[in-house]
C-alpha positions as CSV (number, residue, x, y, z in Angstrom):
1,M,16.9,-93.9,-146.6
2,S,14.9,-97.1,-145.6
3,E,11.3,-96.7,-145.0
4,P,10.4,-96.9,-141.3
5,N,8.7,-99.9,-139.7
6,R,5.1,-98.9,-139.4
7,N,4.4,-101.7,-136.9
8,Q,6.7,-100.1,-134.3
9,S,5.0,-97.5,-132.1
10,A,6.3,-93.9,-132.6
11,P,7.6,-92.1,-129.5
12,N,5.0,-89.9,-127.6
13,P,6.4,-86.4,-127.1
14,R,4.0,-85.8,-124.1
15,R,5.2,-88.8,-122.2
16,R,8.0,-88.0,-119.7
17,R,10.7,-90.5,-118.8
18,K,10.9,-91.6,-115.1
19,P,14.1,-90.1,-113.7
20,R,16.9,-92.5,-112.7
21,R,17.2,-92.8,-108.8
22,P,20.7,-91.6,-107.5
23,K,22.8,-94.2,-105.8
24,W,22.7,-92.3,-102.4
25,V,19.0,-92.8,-102.1
26,T,18.8,-95.9,-100.0
27,N,15.4,-95.9,-98.3
28,K,11.9,-94.8,-98.8
29,L,12.1,-91.6,-96.7
30,T,15.2,-90.3,-98.5
31,Y,13.6,-91.2,-101.8
32,T,10.5,-89.3,-100.9
33,L,12.5,-86.3,-100.0
34,W,14.5,-86.5,-103.1
35,R,11.5,-86.9,-105.3
36,N,9.8,-83.8,-103.7
37,W,12.9,-81.7,-103.4
38,P,11.8,-79.0,-105.9
39,L,8.6,-78.4,-103.9
40,I,10.4,-78.4,-100.6
41,R,13.0,-76.0,-101.9
42,F,10.3,-73.6,-103.1
43,V,8.6,-73.7,-99.7
44,L,11.9,-73.0,-97.9
45,I,12.6,-70.1,-100.1
46,C,9.2,-68.6,-99.4
47,L,9.7,-69.0,-95.7
48,V,13.0,-67.3,-95.8
49,L,11.6,-64.4,-97.8
50,A,8.7,-64.1,-95.5
51,A,11.0,-63.9,-92.5
52,I,13.1,-61.2,-94.1
53,L,10.0,-59.2,-95.0
54,F,8.5,-59.5,-91.5
55,G,11.7,-58.2,-90.0
56,M,11.8,-55.2,-92.2
57,V,8.2,-54.3,-91.5
58,R,8.8,-54.6,-87.7
59,C,11.8,-52.4,-87.8
60,T,10.0,-49.7,-89.8
61,A,7.0,-49.8,-87.5
62,S,9.2,-49.5,-84.5
63,A,10.9,-46.5,-85.9
64,V,7.7,-44.8,-86.8
65,M,6.1,-45.5,-83.4
66,G,9.2,-44.3,-81.7
67,F,9.0,-40.9,-83.5
68,F,5.4,-40.3,-82.4
69,E,6.1,-41.4,-78.9
70,K,9.0,-39.1,-78.6
71,D,8.8,-36.2,-76.1
72,P,7.5,-33.1,-78.0
73,A,10.2,-31.0,-76.3
74,E,12.9,-33.3,-77.7
75,S,11.5,-33.0,-81.2
76,T,11.3,-29.1,-81.2
77,P,14.2,-27.4,-82.8
78,P,16.2,-25.1,-80.5
79,Q,14.9,-21.5,-80.5
80,S,17.1,-18.6,-81.8
81,T,19.1,-16.9,-79.2
82,G,19.4,-13.7,-81.3
83,P,17.7,-10.3,-80.6
84,A,14.0,-10.3,-79.8
85,D,13.3,-8.4,-83.0
86,T,14.6,-11.3,-85.1
87,Q,11.9,-13.7,-83.8
88,P,8.9,-14.4,-86.1
89,P,5.8,-12.4,-85.4
90,E,3.1,-13.8,-83.2
91,T,0.2,-15.4,-85.2
92,T,-2.3,-15.4,-82.4
93,A,-5.3,-13.1,-82.6
94,P,-5.1,-9.9,-80.5
95,P,-6.9,-10.2,-77.2
96,E,-10.5,-8.9,-77.0
97,P,-10.8,-5.4,-75.6
98,P,-12.1,-5.1,-72.0
99,E,-15.8,-5.3,-71.6
100,D,-16.3,-1.6,-70.9
101,E,-14.1,-0.6,-73.9
102,L,-16.0,-2.8,-76.3
103,L,-19.3,-1.3,-75.0
104,K,-17.9,2.2,-75.8
105,Q,-17.0,1.1,-79.3
106,A,-20.5,-0.2,-79.8
107,D,-22.1,3.0,-78.5
108,F,-19.9,5.1,-80.8
109,L,-21.2,3.1,-83.8
110,A,-24.8,3.4,-82.6
111,A,-24.3,7.2,-82.2
112,G,-23.5,7.3,-85.9
113,F,-26.8,5.4,-86.7
114,D,-25.0,2.1,-87.4
115,Y,-27.2,0.2,-85.0
116,E,-26.8,-3.0,-86.9
117,G,-23.0,-2.8,-86.6
118,A,-23.1,-1.9,-83.0
119,A,-25.4,-4.9,-82.1
120,Q,-23.3,-7.3,-84.2
121,L,-20.1,-6.1,-82.3
122,L,-21.7,-7.0,-79.0
123,R,-23.3,-10.2,-80.1
124,E,-20.0,-11.6,-81.4
125,S,-18.3,-10.8,-78.2
126,S,-17.4,-13.5,-75.6
127,Y,-19.0,-11.3,-73.0
128,F,-22.5,-11.3,-74.6
129,A,-23.9,-14.6,-73.2
130,S,-23.2,-13.6,-69.6
131,S,-23.6,-9.9,-69.8
132,S,-27.0,-8.4,-69.1
133,S,-25.7,-4.9,-69.9
134,Y,-24.7,-6.1,-73.4
135,Q,-28.0,-7.8,-74.0
136,S,-30.0,-4.8,-72.9
137,R,-27.9,-2.5,-75.0
138,V,-28.5,-4.6,-78.1
139,S,-32.3,-4.3,-77.4
140,E,-31.9,-0.6,-77.1
141,Y,-30.1,-0.5,-80.5
142,E,-32.8,-2.5,-82.2
143,A,-35.5,-0.2,-80.8
144,E,-33.6,2.9,-82.0
145,A,-33.2,1.4,-85.4
146,Q,-36.9,1.2,-85.8
147,K,-37.2,5.0,-85.4
148,L,-35.1,5.8,-88.4
149,V,-36.8,7.1,-91.5
150,K,-35.7,6.8,-95.1
151,W,-34.3,10.1,-96.5
152,H,-37.0,11.3,-99.0
153,D,-35.0,13.2,-101.6
154,M,-31.8,11.4,-102.8
155,Q,-31.6,13.7,-105.8
156,N,-31.0,16.8,-103.7
157,I,-28.2,16.3,-101.2
158,T,-25.8,19.2,-100.8
159,H,-22.1,18.9,-101.2
160,V,-19.7,21.4,-99.6
161,F,-16.0,21.7,-100.1
162,F,-12.9,23.5,-98.8
163,H,-9.3,24.1,-99.6
164,T,-6.5,24.0,-97.1
165,L,-7.5,25.7,-93.9
166,V,-5.6,28.8,-92.7
167,V,-3.8,28.3,-89.4
168,D,-2.1,31.7,-88.9
169,N,-4.2,34.6,-90.2
170,A,-1.4,37.1,-89.7
171,R,1.0,35.1,-92.0
172,C,-1.7,34.3,-94.5
173,F,-3.2,37.8,-94.9
174,D,0.1,39.7,-94.9
175,G,-0.4,41.9,-98.0
176,D,1.8,40.0,-100.4
177,Y,0.9,38.7,-103.8
178,T,-0.8,35.5,-102.5
179,E,-3.2,37.3,-100.1
180,A,-5.9,37.9,-102.7
181,G,-6.1,34.2,-103.7
182,Y,-6.1,33.1,-100.0
183,N,-8.9,35.6,-99.2
184,Q,-11.0,34.3,-102.1
185,Y,-10.5,30.6,-101.9
186,M,-9.4,29.7,-98.3
187,T,-11.3,29.3,-95.0
188,T,-9.8,30.0,-91.6
189,I,-9.9,27.4,-88.9
190,P,-12.2,29.5,-86.7
191,E,-14.6,29.8,-89.6
192,F,-14.5,26.1,-90.4
193,L,-15.3,25.2,-86.7
194,K,-18.2,27.7,-86.6
195,M,-19.6,26.3,-89.8
196,M,-19.5,22.7,-88.4
197,E,-21.1,23.8,-85.2
198,S,-23.9,25.5,-87.1
199,M,-24.5,22.6,-89.4
200,Y,-24.5,20.2,-86.5
201,E,-27.0,22.3,-84.6
202,R,-29.2,22.4,-87.7
203,G,-29.3,18.6,-88.0
204,Y,-26.8,18.0,-90.8
205,V,-25.2,14.6,-91.0
206,L,-22.1,13.8,-93.1
207,V,-22.6,10.9,-95.5
208,S,-20.5,9.2,-98.1
209,P,-21.1,9.5,-101.9
210,Y,-21.4,5.7,-101.9
211,D,-24.4,6.1,-99.6
212,I,-26.1,8.2,-102.2
213,A,-25.4,6.1,-105.3
214,Y,-23.5,2.9,-106.1
215,E,-22.8,0.4,-108.9
216,Y,-24.7,-2.8,-109.2
217,V,-25.1,-5.6,-111.8
218,D,-28.6,-5.9,-113.3
219,E,-30.4,-9.0,-114.3
220,N,-28.7,-8.8,-117.7
221,G,-25.3,-8.8,-116.2
222,Q,-24.8,-5.1,-117.0
223,T,-23.1,-2.8,-114.5
224,K,-25.3,0.2,-113.7
225,M,-25.6,3.0,-111.2
226,K,-28.6,3.5,-108.9
227,Y,-29.5,5.6,-105.8
228,G,-28.9,4.0,-102.4
229,E,-30.9,4.4,-99.2
230,I,-30.0,6.6,-96.2
231,W,-31.8,6.1,-92.9
232,L,-31.7,8.9,-90.4
233,P,-33.7,10.1,-87.4
234,E,-36.6,12.5,-88.3
235,G,-35.2,16.0,-88.8
236,K,-31.7,15.1,-89.9
237,T,-30.3,16.2,-93.3
238,P,-27.5,14.4,-95.1
239,F,-24.6,16.3,-96.8
240,V,-21.3,15.4,-98.5
241,M,-17.9,17.2,-97.8
242,S,-14.7,17.3,-99.8
243,Q,-11.3,19.1,-99.7
244,D,-9.3,20.0,-102.8
245,D,-5.5,20.2,-103.2
246,V,-4.5,18.1,-100.2
247,N,-0.9,18.5,-101.4
248,Y,0.6,21.4,-99.3
249,Y,2.1,23.3,-102.2
250,G,5.5,25.0,-102.0
251,Y,4.2,28.5,-102.4
252,M,2.0,28.0,-99.3
253,I,4.7,26.7,-97.0
254,G,7.4,29.3,-98.0
255,D,9.3,27.5,-100.8
256,V,8.6,29.0,-104.1
257,D,9.6,27.2,-107.3
258,P,7.5,28.4,-110.3
259,D,8.6,25.4,-112.4
260,Y,8.0,22.8,-109.6
261,E,11.3,21.2,-110.5
262,R,12.7,21.2,-107.0
263,P,11.0,19.5,-104.0
264,A,9.6,22.1,-101.6
265,V,10.4,22.2,-97.9
266,P,8.7,24.2,-95.2
267,H,10.1,27.5,-94.1
268,A,9.4,29.8,-91.2
269,D,8.4,32.5,-93.7
270,G,5.6,30.4,-95.0
271,D,2.0,31.6,-95.2
272,G,0.6,29.9,-92.1
273,F,-0.6,26.6,-93.4
274,A,0.1,23.0,-92.4
275,H,2.7,21.3,-94.5
276,K,2.1,17.6,-94.2
277,I,-0.3,14.9,-93.0
278,I,1.3,12.3,-90.7
279,I,0.1,9.4,-88.6
280,G,-0.3,10.5,-85.0
281,E,0.7,8.5,-81.9
282,D,-2.9,7.4,-81.5
283,G,-3.0,5.9,-85.0
284,Y,-5.2,8.7,-86.5
285,P,-4.1,11.1,-89.3
286,T,-2.9,14.4,-88.1
287,C,-0.8,17.3,-89.4
288,E,2.7,18.9,-89.1
289,Y,2.9,22.7,-89.1
290,M,5.9,25.0,-88.9
291,D,5.2,28.2,-87.0
292,A,6.7,31.6,-87.5
293,D,9.7,30.7,-85.3
294,G,10.6,27.6,-87.3
295,N,9.2,25.2,-84.8
296,I,7.5,22.1,-86.2
297,L,4.3,21.4,-84.3
298,V,2.0,18.3,-84.6
299,G,-1.7,18.6,-84.2
300,S,-5.0,19.6,-85.7
301,Y,-3.9,22.2,-88.2
302,D,-6.0,21.3,-91.2
303,L,-9.4,19.8,-92.2
304,V,-8.6,16.1,-91.7
305,P,-7.7,16.2,-88.0
306,I,-10.1,19.0,-87.1
307,L,-13.1,17.2,-88.6
308,E,-12.0,14.0,-86.9
309,D,-11.8,15.8,-83.6
310,F,-15.3,17.2,-84.2
311,I,-16.8,13.8,-85.1
312,Q,-15.1,12.2,-82.0
313,E,-16.9,14.8,-79.9
314,H,-20.1,14.6,-82.0
315,P,-20.4,11.0,-83.4
316,D,-23.9,11.7,-84.6
317,F,-22.4,14.2,-87.1
318,S,-21.2,11.2,-89.2
319,Y,-23.4,8.6,-90.8
320,R,-22.0,5.1,-90.3
321,G,-18.4,6.4,-90.1
322,A,-18.5,8.7,-93.1
323,R,-15.6,11.2,-93.6
324,A,-14.8,13.7,-96.3
325,I,-13.5,13.1,-99.9
326,L,-9.8,14.3,-100.3
327,G,-8.7,15.3,-103.8
328,M,-5.0,15.4,-104.8
329,T,-3.1,16.6,-107.8
330,G,0.3,15.1,-108.6
331,Y,2.7,17.8,-109.8
332,E,4.3,18.3,-106.4
333,G,3.4,15.0,-104.7
334,V,0.6,14.2,-102.2
335,F,-0.1,14.9,-98.5
336,G,3.0,17.1,-98.3
337,Y,5.3,14.3,-99.4
338,R,7.4,15.0,-102.5
339,T,6.5,11.9,-104.5
340,K,6.8,13.4,-107.9
341,P,9.2,11.0,-109.8
342,A,11.3,13.9,-111.1
343,Y,12.2,14.7,-107.5
344,E,14.3,11.5,-107.1
345,D,17.4,13.2,-108.5
346,D,17.3,16.0,-106.0
347,L,16.3,13.9,-103.0
348,G,18.4,10.8,-103.8
349,T,16.9,7.4,-104.3
350,E,16.8,6.4,-100.6
351,A,15.2,9.6,-99.4
352,Y,12.7,9.6,-102.4
353,Q,11.7,6.1,-101.6
354,K,11.1,7.0,-98.0
355,E,8.8,9.9,-99.1
356,C,6.8,7.4,-101.2
357,E,6.6,4.8,-98.4
358,D,5.4,7.4,-95.9
359,A,2.8,8.8,-98.3
360,R,1.5,5.3,-98.9
361,A,1.2,4.7,-95.2
362,V,-0.7,7.9,-94.7
363,A,-3.0,6.9,-97.6
364,Q,-3.7,3.6,-96.0
365,C,-4.3,5.2,-92.6
366,L,-6.8,7.7,-94.1
367,R,-8.7,4.9,-95.9
368,E,-8.9,2.8,-92.7
369,H,-10.5,5.8,-90.9
370,G,-13.2,6.4,-93.5
371,W,-11.6,9.1,-95.7
372,I,-12.2,8.7,-99.4
373,L,-9.2,9.5,-101.7
374,A,-9.9,11.1,-105.1
375,S,-8.3,12.6,-108.2
376,H,-8.1,16.3,-108.6
377,S,-6.2,15.8,-111.9
378,Y,-2.4,15.8,-112.2
379,G,-1.6,19.3,-113.3
380,H,-4.8,21.2,-112.3
381,P,-5.9,22.2,-115.8
382,S,-9.5,23.2,-116.4
383,Y,-10.8,20.0,-118.1
384,G,-13.8,21.8,-119.6
385,N,-11.5,24.2,-121.5
386,I,-8.8,21.8,-122.9
387,S,-8.9,19.2,-125.6
388,A,-9.8,15.5,-125.1
389,E,-6.3,14.6,-125.9
390,K,-4.9,16.8,-123.1
391,V,-7.5,15.4,-120.7
392,A,-6.3,11.9,-121.6
393,A,-2.7,12.9,-121.2
394,D,-3.3,14.5,-117.8
395,S,-5.3,11.6,-116.5
396,D,-2.6,9.1,-117.7
397,K,0.0,11.1,-115.8
398,W,-2.0,11.1,-112.7
399,E,-2.5,7.4,-113.0
400,Q,1.2,6.8,-113.5
401,T,2.5,9.0,-110.6
402,V,-0.3,9.4,-108.0
403,Q,-2.2,6.2,-108.2
404,P,0.8,4.0,-107.2
405,I,0.9,6.1,-104.0
406,I,-2.7,6.4,-102.9
407,G,-4.3,3.4,-104.7
408,D,-7.3,3.1,-107.1
409,C,-9.8,5.9,-107.2
410,D,-13.3,6.2,-108.8
411,I,-14.0,9.8,-107.9
412,I,-12.7,12.9,-109.7
413,L,-13.1,16.4,-108.3
414,Y,-12.7,18.6,-111.4
415,P,-9.9,21.1,-111.1
416,N,-11.2,24.7,-111.0
417,G,-14.7,23.1,-110.9
418,S,-14.6,22.9,-114.7
419,D,-16.9,20.2,-116.0
420,I,-16.5,18.4,-119.3
421,E,-20.2,18.7,-120.3
422,G,-23.1,21.1,-119.9
423,I,-26.1,20.1,-117.8
424,G,-27.0,17.4,-120.3
425,K,-26.1,13.8,-119.5
426,Y,-22.8,12.3,-120.2
427,T,-22.6,9.9,-123.1
428,F,-19.7,7.9,-124.6
429,D,-19.8,10.2,-127.6
430,N,-18.0,12.7,-125.4
431,P,-14.4,11.6,-125.7
432,K,-13.4,13.2,-122.4
433,F,-16.1,11.2,-120.5
434,K,-15.1,8.1,-122.4
435,T,-11.5,8.5,-121.4
436,L,-12.3,9.2,-117.7
437,Y,-14.8,6.3,-117.6
438,E,-12.2,3.9,-119.0
439,D,-9.7,5.2,-116.4
440,G,-12.1,3.9,-113.7
441,Y,-14.0,7.0,-112.7
442,R,-17.7,6.7,-111.8
443,Y,-18.3,9.8,-109.6
444,F,-17.8,13.3,-111.2
445,Y,-18.0,16.6,-109.3
446,N,-17.9,20.1,-110.5
447,V,-18.4,23.4,-108.6
448,D,-21.8,24.9,-108.5
449,S,-23.4,27.6,-106.5
450,H,-26.8,25.8,-106.1
451,V,-27.8,24.3,-102.8
452,A,-27.7,20.9,-104.6
453,W,-27.3,19.6,-108.1
454,Q,-27.0,15.9,-108.9
455,Q,-27.4,13.7,-112.0
456,L,-27.6,10.0,-112.1
457,G,-26.7,8.3,-115.4
458,D,-26.8,4.7,-116.3
459,D,-23.0,4.5,-115.8
460,Y,-22.1,7.3,-113.5
461,F,-23.1,9.8,-110.8
462,R,-22.5,13.5,-111.2
463,G,-22.9,16.3,-108.8
464,G,-22.2,20.0,-108.0
465,R,-20.2,21.3,-105.0
466,R,-20.5,24.5,-103.0
467,N,-17.4,26.4,-102.0
468,L,-17.5,27.6,-98.4
469,D,-14.8,30.3,-98.6
470,G,-14.2,34.0,-98.4
471,Y,-15.6,34.7,-101.8
472,R,-18.9,32.8,-101.2
473,M,-19.4,34.4,-97.8
474,W,-18.7,37.9,-98.9
475,Y,-20.6,38.0,-102.3
476,T,-23.4,35.5,-101.9
477,P,-24.1,35.0,-98.2
478,K,-27.8,34.1,-98.9
479,K,-26.6,31.0,-100.8
480,V,-25.2,29.5,-97.6
481,A,-27.9,30.7,-95.3
482,D,-29.3,27.1,-95.1
483,L,-26.0,26.1,-93.5
484,F,-25.0,29.0,-91.3
485,D,-25.3,32.7,-90.7
486,V,-22.3,34.4,-92.3
487,N,-22.4,37.3,-89.8
488,E,-21.6,34.7,-87.0
489,V,-19.0,32.8,-89.0
490,F,-17.0,35.4,-90.9
491,D,-13.5,35.8,-89.4
492,P,-12.8,39.5,-88.4
493,D,-9.1,39.0,-89.4
494,R,-10.1,38.5,-93.0
495,P,-9.3,41.6,-95.1
496,T,-12.4,43.2,-96.6
497,P,-13.6,43.7,-99.2
498,V,-12.8,40.2,-100.5
499,P,-11.3,40.6,-104.0
500,S,-13.7,39.8,-106.8
501,I,-12.9,37.0,-109.3
């Protein structure tokens, strides 16, 4: 290869050659257009794209605006033309009660010494700003609240209890094998009413166990128990009430099954007790009772509706809406409903589920009206006389079969009044207490003949209960003299002497 001529300039790769002009470019204008055609083409493309985009945006905006400008009636889907009960429920709040009715509600709260709740009810009403009667009534509540005094002895508050009340004395005390037990442990309706009248006249006021003691979290984050505060007028005395065996057992209603394998039903030859708690037409709990002719009656045939009637008549007999504690076993169901799982085979699945649903509704109704639901064990064994393992097994069975019906409970009323410890404090070294505490119980009640016995531990509250029944009235009338005069209360239909235990 020959050596290149170094005097000839080398081609410059950055230097562009001038394009050759086409033959159709004949003047300066066309030449200018031709020379700038790439730029012109770019501008035209941009204009076309902009026009397309503008059109799309305008169409979308028009559609959106058209949606919002549409008549609301046109945009609402057509309503169902099916039966009225298929329509969705109304979500609006219920109307406020009439002015006079709301004032009655507030006065009822105030009569039960809940002056703060009564005043709040009126202040939050739409009538308050324009109602001089509401405003003056709130001033009266505030003045009455200033007169209350703190109860001075929280460690000594008496606790009375009952079993199912006798409706028909003739059927109950009829000389058969059950008469002795009824005479010892039951109270007749006339006796119960006279007891309540006497206690009311003497200034007793029903309180809740949660008014006496309650759980709190201390500064170290530890859950502890402490005494509460109860504020009453001078001269009033607090007390607690409970009822055991709110179950309506088969032997009481005339259907005896010693092994409890068959669900009991009421019979006309029953022993004169109510057989079920139901929800009354007024929304309050009431009872069903079968009389000697086989008629099922609805009314105040046991402690729950009778005490409710008494409180409605004497609202100052209940402190801030307090009601009694109701203790249930599980081996035949609760409230007269045969919810024991083993009964499903006899009743059939549908009927058994209905029993459970109705019992749950009653439990909810009771809670809503202030009643406290508690365990009375599953099988009613004496916890103080059985092993820790048997206590645990019985508690587990109650939790599996009764708790799903009535809900969580933190109170246990010991069956047969049998405590798991002496008078010394509970400790977690006691396996029975450890089991019951882990099962959620914080309030523990035995049966004790003293006027009052209570024990506050770091983790629990413990108390004694007084049985107001035939045995107590006949053998130790002086031990209830602070509450009533036995000579004025004792039912003349009760056979005497009352059998000893």
